[in-house]
N, C-alpha and C positions, 0 to 999 in steps of 0.2 A: 633512466631505464630505457633499454632499447625498444624501438618501435615494434609493435605487434600488429601487423596488418590483419584486418578481418578478411577471411577468405572469400573469394568470389563465388565459390560453390554454395555456401549457405545463403548468400545474397540472391543468387539466381534461383535457388529452390524457393526462397521466400517470395520472390517476385512471381514465380510460376504458380505457387499456391494462391497468392493474392489474385492473380489474373483469372484463375479458375473459379474463385469464389466471389469475384467482384459483383457487387450489387449496384448496377448503374443508377437505379432510382435513388438509392441512398446517397450516392456520390453527388448527384444533382441536387438532392435536398440539402445536403450539407453545404454545397457550394452556394446555393441560393440564399441560405440563412446567413452564411458568412458575408456574402455580397451585400445583402440588405443591412446587416449590422454595421458594416464599415463603409457603406456608400459606394460600392464597387459594381461593375457590370458583371452579371451572373455568368455568361459564357466565358468571359476571361478568367474568372475565379475557378470555374470548373476545369478548364484546360490547365490552369496553373496547378491545381490540386493533383491532377493526373501526372503532370510533369514532375512535380516534387516527389510523388510516390514512386514513379518509375526510375528517376535518376538521382534522387537525393535522400532516399530512405526515410521519407516523411509519411507517416500514416495519415489517412483521411481525417481521423479524429484528432490527431496531433495538429494538423493544419487548422482545424476549427478551434480547438482548445487554446492554442497558443497564438491565435490571431495572426497567422502567417500572411493574411491578406493585406495587413498594414505594415509588415516588416520589410526591411531592405534585405538584399541577399546576404550581406555581411551579418546582419542581426539574426537571420534565420540559421546561419551556420553555427551559431552559439547554442542552439537548442538541442537537447537530447530528445530522441524520438523512440517510439516503441520498436520499430524495425531494427534500429541500431542496438537498443537494449537487448532485444531477443538474440541478436548475433553474439553479444557479449556473454549472455547466459549460456548459449550453446558452446562457446569457446572456453569459458573459464569455470563452469560448474560441471564437475566430472559426473557423467551419467550413473556411475556405480554408487554415488552417494546422494543423489537427488531425492531418493525416497525418504531419507531421514528428515527432509524438510517438507516433502509433499504429504506424507502420512502423519496426521496430528499426534497419534499415539507414539509413533516412533520418534517424533520430534520431542515430545515431552520426556521420553526416556533418555534421549541423547542429551538434552539440555536441562535436565532436572535440577541441577545445582543453581540455575539462573532463573527459575520460574518464581520462586519465593511464594508458592501457594500450594494448598492441598489439591490433589487430584486422584482420580481412580478410573479404572476401566470396568465397564459393565460386561458381565458374561451371564451365561445361563444359570450359574450356581450361586450368585451373590446378591439375591434379592434383599436379604436382611442387611448386608453391608451397604447397599444402596440407600435403604431407608435410614440407616444410622448416619451415613454421610450427609445426606440431604437435610435431615433433621438437625444435625449439628451445625451445618452451614446456614440454614434458614433459606437462603437463595443460592442456586447453583447455575452455572452455565453448562449446557450440554452441547457437544459438538459431534458431528459426523466426521469420521477420520479423513475423508477426502472432500474438499470443498474449497471454493475461492470466492473472493469479493463478498465475504460475509455469509455465503450460502451455507446451510447446514449448521447454523449456530442458533441456539435457543436458550431461553431463560425460564427457570421454574422456581416456584416458591413452595416450600414445604407446607405452608398453611393452606395451599390450594389442593393438596393431594388428599383424596378421600379413600382410595384403595391402593395400598403400596404394591400389591401384586400386579394390579393393572398398570400402575405407573412403570414398574420394572419391565413388564412385557412390552409396553409401548415404546420404551427406549430401545429395546432390542429390535422390535419390528421396524422402527423408523431408522435404525442404524445409528442412533445417538449414543455411542458407547463410551465417549469420553466425558467425564464429569469433572468440573473444576470449581474451586472456590472463587467467588467474585473478588476481583482486585479492588482495593480501596485506593483511589487516586489522590494525588496531591490536591490540597485545597485550591491552588491556583488554577488547576484544570477543572475542578468541580465548579468553580465560580463561573466558568463559561457554559458548561453543560453538565449538571449533576446527575442526570438520569442515564448517561452512557459513559462507559470507561473510554476516555479519549486517548487514542494511541498516537505516538510519534513515529513516523516512518523515516528511518535513517538508512539511506542507500550507501553502501560501503563496499570497498574492494580491498581484499587482503592479498598482498603481493608475496607472501611467504615470510616476510619480516615485519612489515608495517601495515597497519590498517588505515586506509585513506577514507575520510568522510567525503562523499561526493555530493550529496544533497540531503536536506532535512525538510520534511513536510509535517505540519501538525494537522491532524484530522480531528474534526469535531462531529459528534453525533447529534441526534434530535430526540434523545430519550429512549431509543430502541436498544436492543442487545448489542448491536454493532454500529460502528461509526462509518461504515462503508456507504458509498453513494447509493447503492441499492436500498439502503435503509434511510435515505434522506440526508446522509452526511455530506460534508464538504471539507475543504482543506485550505491552508495558506502555507506558503513557503516561509522558512525561518532562516535567518542569517547565522553566521558562525557563533554569535553570542546568544542565540536562541530567541531573538526578537522577530516578530512577524513582519513580513515585507509589505503587508497591506491587508485589505479585506479578504474574506473567504470566497471561494467559488467552487464550482463543480463542472462536470462534463455535460450538463444540461442547460448551460448558460444562466444558471442562477448565481447571483452575486449577493453576498451577505456582508454588508458593512458592519452590522451588529448581529449577534446570534439571535435567531428568530424567537427563541423561547425565553432567554434571559436578558436580552438587550445589551450584552457585553460587547464592547467595541473590539472587533477582531484585531485591528491594527495595533491595539494597545497591549496585546498578549505577549508575554515573555515566558518561555519555557523555564521552569525552575531546574536547578541542578544541572545545567548544561555541561559543565566539566565532568560531572559524574556520569552523565549519559555518554559522552565521548569515550571515557575510560571503559565503561561497560561494554560498548560496542566493540572495542578492541579485544576485550576478554572473550566475548561470545564468538567473534570472528575466528578465533584460534581453535575452537572446539572441533570443527570439521574443516581443516585447511584446504581440503580438496575442492570445496565449494567456495570459491573466492569472491564471487559477485553476488551480493545478497541485499534484499530489502528487508531490514529488521524492523519489526513492529514492537515498540517499547512503550511501557507506561511508567511515568514517574509517580511514585508513591511518596508519602511523607518520609519514609525511610530510605528512599533512593529508587533508581530504575529497576524494573523487572521486565522479563522477556515474555511476550505474548506469542509471537511466531517469527519465523524467518522465511522469506520468499526467495527461492533460488531463481525463479523467473521474476526479477526485481520490479518490473514495470517502471513507469516514468511519472514523476511529479515535477512540474515546472512552473515558472512564472507565467502569469497571464497579463500581457502588456496593457490591455484596455482597462484592467482593474487596478493593477499596482503602479502603472507608469514605468515599470522596469522592462526594457526592451531587449534584454539579453538573458540567456539561459546558462545552464551549468555544464554544457559540453566541454568547455576548456578544462574544467576540473577533472572530468572523466579522462580526457586525453592525457593530461599531465600525470595522472595516477596510473593509468593502464597502458598508455603508450601506443594507442591505435591511431 
């Protein structure tokens, strides 16, 4: 594949925006924490963080999350970072089609064949339909159409509803207009955390002919409606065979050798049906080929993988060297697939 250089314009705009919004106190705090964690001198780490941000497209949180303070220059070069991922999203995700991923109702309509669950949209006229849907499901997930990192996602039980009219009005007032059937996850996932539907983030690039799997992260929840970090969740990277690379971790320096609620050893986890997952990602990546670079959130059920959502701003999941012992990241795979 011919090389596709990321334009200098987007990079300069990104740097300019970061310079305007930089929180010096936050940078110093992150630098101090990284220095203390790895036995380094704080001023040197802070200067290094700023240098990496300004000249190597490394976000401050990337620097902390991926232990850049202990990596060599060659090792750092193998890590994907959020600034680079953002540039890829802007370059390869056509703006005319991003709303199909950004708006959850539009996403469900577009990818309805791959959801494998019942869903409905709440409006002013369908209070009885809402009652019937929730009653039939027993438990439902309610979503605001625009949200990220698990925000705007709620769980309701039919047994807790005393007044269906009030329930319907409350959904509309709060903007929770998308109702979905709860996904039943594979027993291998439930063994780790049964109270949350644990999603697999597959970052992929569709080049117009082939879908390239760039990285796979397995997220685990803590019993809440979402497995995002804002709900206490964490993740571990998976290899191509679906096996965990090591313990779990998050962006708050929490490390989970075992799941806090079930005691499951995270390093022993293997994602079931990995071949089916890979084939599934190839199918969904072809639905909107104009959006080429996507972070797909998938759940493996007893019958196979189903789609939760697709993130056109894919974000980054990477190895954490101090936890896994792996000191290289996935950037070479991104380069090989995309050609930047």
